[in-house]
C-alpha positions as CSV (number, residue, x, y, z in Angstrom):
1,X,23.2,13.1,-95.1
2,X,20.2,10.7,-94.6
3,X,17.8,10.3,-91.9
4,X,19.0,8.9,-88.8
5,X,17.6,5.0,-88.6
6,X,14.6,4.5,-86.6
7,X,15.6,3.6,-83.0
8,X,19.3,5.1,-83.0
9,X,18.6,6.2,-79.4
10,X,18.0,2.5,-78.0
11,X,21.8,1.9,-77.2
12,X,22.0,5.1,-75.0
13,X,19.1,3.9,-73.1
14,X,20.9,0.8,-72.4
15,X,24.1,2.8,-71.2
16,X,21.8,5.2,-69.1
17,X,20.7,2.2,-67.5
18,X,23.3,0.7,-66.8
19,X,25.1,3.5,-65.6
20,X,22.0,4.1,-63.0
21,X,22.7,0.2,-61.7
22,X,26.1,1.2,-61.2
23,X,25.8,4.2,-59.2
24,X,23.0,2.8,-57.2
25,X,25.0,-0.4,-56.5
26,X,28.0,1.6,-56.0
27,X,26.1,3.6,-53.6
28,X,25.0,0.4,-51.4
29,X,28.5,-1.0,-51.2
30,X,29.8,2.6,-49.7
31,X,27.1,2.3,-47.1
32,X,27.4,-1.1,-46.6
33,X,30.8,-0.9,-45.5
34,X,30.9,2.6,-43.5
35,X,27.9,2.0,-41.4
36,X,26.9,-0.1,-38.6
37,X,28.9,-3.5,-38.8
38,X,26.2,-5.8,-37.2
39,X,28.2,-6.2,-34.1
40,X,26.2,-6.4,-30.9
41,X,28.0,-8.8,-28.6
42,X,31.5,-8.4,-28.5
43,X,33.3,-11.9,-28.5
44,X,29.7,-13.9,-29.9
45,X,31.7,-16.6,-31.0
46,X,33.8,-17.7,-27.8
47,X,30.7,-17.2,-25.9
48,X,28.7,-19.4,-28.1
49,X,31.4,-22.3,-27.7
50,X,31.2,-21.6,-23.8
51,X,27.6,-22.2,-23.8
52,X,27.3,-25.6,-22.2
53,X,29.8,-24.2,-19.4
54,X,26.7,-21.6,-19.1
55,X,24.1,-24.1,-18.9
56,X,25.8,-26.1,-16.3
57,X,26.3,-23.1,-14.1
58,X,22.5,-22.4,-14.6
59,X,21.5,-25.9,-13.3
60,X,23.8,-25.6,-10.8
61,X,22.5,-22.4,-9.2
62,X,18.7,-23.8,-10.1
63,X,19.7,-26.6,-7.5
64,X,21.1,-24.5,-4.9
65,X,17.2,-23.3,-4.7
66,X,18.0,-19.4,-3.4
67,X,15.2,-17.3,-3.3
68,X,16.3,-14.0,-4.5
69,X,14.3,-10.6,-4.2
70,X,14.8,-7.3,-5.6
71,X,13.5,-3.8,-5.1
72,X,14.1,-0.4,-6.1
73,X,13.1,2.5,-4.0
74,X,13.2,5.6,-5.4
75,X,14.9,8.8,-3.7
76,X,13.8,12.2,-3.4
77,X,16.4,13.6,-5.2
78,X,17.1,13.6,-9.2
79,X,17.9,10.4,-10.2
80,X,18.7,8.9,-6.7
81,X,17.4,5.5,-5.6
82,X,18.3,2.8,-3.1
83,X,18.7,-1.1,-4.5
84,X,18.0,-4.0,-2.2
85,X,18.5,-7.4,-2.8
86,X,17.7,-10.4,0.0
87,X,18.7,-13.8,-0.3
88,X,17.3,-17.1,1.1
89,X,18.4,-20.5,0.8
90,X,16.1,-23.6,0.3
91,X,14.9,-23.7,4.0
92,X,13.9,-20.6,3.6
93,X,16.6,-19.0,6.0
94,X,18.5,-15.6,5.6
95,X,21.9,-15.9,4.0
96,X,24.3,-13.4,5.2
97,X,28.4,-13.1,4.6
98,X,28.1,-12.9,0.9
99,X,29.7,-10.6,-1.2
100,X,27.3,-9.0,-3.6
101,X,28.4,-6.9,-6.5
102,X,26.2,-5.4,-9.6
103,X,27.4,-4.0,-13.1
104,X,24.8,-1.7,-14.4
105,X,24.3,-1.1,-17.7
106,X,22.1,1.1,-20.0
107,X,20.4,-1.2,-22.8
108,X,21.3,0.8,-25.8
109,X,24.0,3.3,-24.7
110,X,27.8,2.0,-25.0
111,X,29.9,2.6,-22.3
112,X,27.3,3.4,-19.7
113,X,28.6,1.1,-17.2
114,X,28.4,1.7,-13.5
115,X,29.7,-1.3,-11.0
116,X,28.2,-1.2,-7.5
117,X,29.5,-3.0,-4.4
118,X,26.4,-3.8,-1.7
119,X,26.4,-3.4,2.0
120,X,25.1,-6.1,4.1
121,X,21.8,-4.6,6.1
122,X,21.4,-8.1,7.9
123,X,19.0,-10.7,7.7
124,X,20.2,-11.8,4.4
125,X,19.4,-8.0,3.0
126,X,21.9,-6.1,1.0
127,X,21.9,-2.3,-0.3
128,X,23.3,0.3,-2.1
129,X,22.5,4.1,-2.4
130,X,23.0,5.1,-6.1
131,X,22.4,8.8,-7.8
132,X,22.1,7.4,-11.4
133,X,23.3,9.9,-13.7
134,X,20.1,9.6,-16.3
135,X,16.5,8.0,-15.6
136,X,15.3,5.0,-17.9
137,X,16.2,1.6,-18.5
138,X,19.3,-0.1,-16.2
139,X,20.1,-3.6,-16.9
140,X,21.8,-5.3,-13.5
141,X,24.1,-8.2,-13.5
142,X,24.2,-9.4,-10.0
143,X,26.9,-11.5,-8.6
144,X,26.8,-12.8,-5.3
145,X,29.1,-15.1,-3.8
146,X,30.6,-16.7,-0.4
147,X,31.1,-19.6,1.2
148,X,32.2,-21.4,-2.3
149,X,28.9,-20.9,-3.8
150,X,28.1,-18.1,-6.6
151,X,24.8,-17.1,-7.7
152,X,24.4,-14.8,-10.8
153,X,21.2,-13.2,-12.0
154,X,20.0,-10.2,-14.4
155,X,17.2,-7.8,-13.6
156,X,16.0,-4.6,-15.5
157,X,14.9,-1.7,-13.6
158,X,13.3,1.3,-14.6
159,X,14.7,4.4,-12.6
160,X,12.6,7.6,-12.5
């Protein structure tokens, strides 16, 4: 038997590098199909198509000229708090007789939604006592309706 040809191992280097590329690509494909799918908003396409209606509703709400003020009053026990909302029309008069509700949600926690109905306190003020399951950021989606008017707003509160 003779001497080996110089560079006889070059094809093996090529095959090893090709094998590494195949393993890395296979790993990346597996991770891409089994981890976070990128969906943050369910029904995003439909919501996007409905955006002109949302803009029209926002313009109509702005023309109402309501002044809305929210306040969080921390409770003395646990994560309890009182949330108050006051409504005034564009003339500065208190708006009574509204049905005020809110959907509270944790920004980064799925399934942490809670619905609250606010009780009228008079003079355009509505409130609810809440014992939150945990402290931190809560997003409130308020909806007030009455006398053929609807007012919606979003607020973020920090609950101690």
